[in-house]
Structure formats: structure tokens, C-alpha cells
C-alpha positions in Angstrom: 103.1 158.4 108.8 103.4 154.9 110.2 104.5 153.7 106.7 107.4 156.3 106.8 108.7 155.2 110.2 108.7 151.4 109.3 111.7 151.4 107.3 113.6 153.4 109.8 112.7 151.0 112.5 113.5 147.9 110.5 117.1 149.6 109.8 117.7 150.4 113.5 116.8 146.8 114.4 119.3 145.3 112.0 121.9 147.8 113.0 121.7 146.8 116.6 121.6 143.0 116.0 117.9 142.8 116.9 116.2 139.4 117.0 119.6 137.6 118.0 119.1 138.2 121.7 122.1 140.5 122.3 124.9 142.5 120.8 126.8 141.5 117.8 130.6 141.0 118.4 132.6 143.6 116.9 134.1 142.9 113.3 137.3 140.9 113.6 136.6 139.6 117.1 136.0 135.8 117.8 134.7 133.7 120.7 137.5 132.1 122.9 136.3 128.6 122.1 137.0 128.8 118.3 140.5 127.5 117.4 142.0 125.3 114.7 141.9 121.6 115.5 145.0 120.0 114.0 143.7 116.4 115.0 140.5 116.7 112.9 142.0 114.8 109.9 144.0 115.6 106.6 143.0 117.5 103.5 143.7 116.2 100.1 145.8 118.2 97.6 144.1 119.6 94.4 140.5 120.2 93.5 137.8 117.7 94.0 137.0 115.5 91.0 133.8 113.7 91.3 132.7 110.5 89.6 130.7 110.8 86.4 127.2 109.7 86.1 128.3 106.6 84.2 130.7 105.7 86.9 128.2 106.0 89.6 125.8 103.9 87.7 128.4 101.4 87.0 129.4 101.1 90.6 125.8 100.8 91.7 125.1 98.0 89.2 128.3 96.1 90.5 126.8 96.3 94.1 123.2 95.6 93.0 121.8 92.6 94.8 118.8 91.0 93.3 116.7 89.1 95.6 113.3 87.5 94.8 111.1 87.1 98.0 108.6 84.1 98.2 106.5 83.8 101.4 103.0 83.0 102.4 100.8 86.0 103.3 99.1 83.9 106.0 100.6 81.8 108.9 98.4 79.6 111.1 98.9 77.8 114.5 96.6 75.4 116.0 97.5 76.9 119.5 99.1 80.1 120.7 101.4 78.2 123.2 105.1 78.8 122.8 106.7 75.9 121.0 103.7 75.1 118.8 104.5 74.2 115.3 102.5 76.3 112.6 102.0 76.4 108.9 103.9 79.1 107.0 105.8 78.8 103.7 108.9 80.8 103.0 111.3 80.0 100.0 114.8 81.2 99.2 114.7 80.7 95.5 117.7 79.1 93.8 118.8 82.3 91.8 119.1 84.5 95.0 122.5 85.5 96.1 121.8 85.6 99.8 121.1 83.5 102.8 117.5 84.3 104.3 116.0 84.0 107.6 112.3 84.9 108.1 110.6 86.1 111.4 106.9 87.0 112.2 106.6 90.1 114.4 103.5 91.4 116.3 104.3 94.9 117.3 107.8 94.7 118.8 107.7 91.1 119.6 109.2 88.5 117.5 106.7 85.6 117.8 108.1 83.1 115.2 111.4 82.6 113.2 112.2 80.2 110.4 115.3 78.1 109.9 118.1 79.5 108.0 117.4 79.2 104.2 120.3 78.9 101.6 119.3 79.6 98.1 117.1 76.6 96.7 115.6 75.9 100.2 112.1 76.5 101.8 110.3 75.9 105.1 106.6 75.2 105.3 106.5 75.2 109.1 107.7 77.4 111.9 107.5 77.3 115.6 106.2 79.9 118.1 108.8 81.5 120.1 106.4 82.9 122.7 102.8 82.7 123.7 100.3 84.4 121.2 96.5 85.0 122.1 94.0 83.1 120.0 92.5 84.9 117.1 93.6 86.6 113.9 96.5 89.1 114.3 98.0 91.7 111.9 101.7 90.8 111.8 104.8 91.8 109.7 107.0 89.2 108.2 110.6 90.2 107.8 113.1 88.5 105.5 116.6 89.2 106.9 119.2 88.8 104.2 122.9 87.7 104.9 125.8 87.3 102.7 126.5 83.7 101.5 130.3 83.9 102.0 130.6 85.6 105.5 127.0 85.4 106.7 127.1 89.0 107.7 123.7 90.9 107.9 122.9 92.9 104.7 119.4 94.2 105.2 115.8 93.2 105.5 112.4 93.7 103.9 109.0 93.6 105.6 105.6 92.3 104.5 102.3 92.6 106.2 100.7 89.1 106.8 97.9 87.7 108.9 98.5 85.4 111.7 95.7 83.0 112.9 96.0 81.3 116.2 93.5 78.6 117.2 92.0 78.5 120.7 
């Protein structure tokens, strides 16, 4: 008997707008807040014609930026005092088409930053920007990429490294 009443209960619930927390508005009515916004932009004439797969791939290839990253997976400092010079190698190889600047972060803190590296340049030392406790720390080295012509920021890549600080 319960199985025979179940479809009737479901139909009654759908008819009354059940599950939506109230009455359904009558067909043809609209809330007062809905109106055409003439300042929302302009539509284009005609049907949409998308790019072909070949056009999309060609555009991506034109925009592709090849960057080779070279950096040491370990940085070491004789002391953790801000201003201390430590050993860390970062190279911006001659074939790269970007300017690079590297930084070492422990959590949210940027604790060291390299000089700006043009293609064909490298650094072998960086200076601590703030105090870091003695010991070995898990850190992230970020290489920030900038355009050569306008020096605008492009993107960054992150690498897990170890940071050793002497006591």
C-alpha cells in the first residue's frame, strides 16, 4: 500500500513547489528586480565562429616562452643574522628570453633575494633579508620571471630547497 502512495506523494510535492521553500510564482510573472540592463555591453552581429584547433595551437606556440631554470637545491649561511652573505647558485642561461630574480621563502617570509639576472648571468651568493634561526629549514625557492623589454612580471616557478644556517 505504501508503494502505491509514494508516486502520489512525489507528484503532489512537485506540483506544490516542494523542496524550494515556498510557492512557485505563477507562469508569466517575474520578480520586480529583473530588468534589461542597457549598459551591460554590446552584442556582436552574426553567429559565433570559433578558432580552429590549428589556429589555437599556432597562437599558443607564438606565445610560448621557453625558460630553463638552473639553481642549487641547497643554500647555506654561516649565521642567521639579517645581512649575512650565504652560498646559493642561480643562473639565467643565455638562451632564456626573460629576466629572473630568485627568492628564498620559509613559509610566508621572504628571507633572501638574488640580484636581477639577465640572460647569461648568474649569482653564487645571496644576502639574508631577515633573521633566520640556526638549523636546517625546508624552504621554497621562487624564480620570478620578467619580460626583457618592459621588465613586467610574467610568472614564477617554485622549487623545494634546503636552507642551512650555522649557529
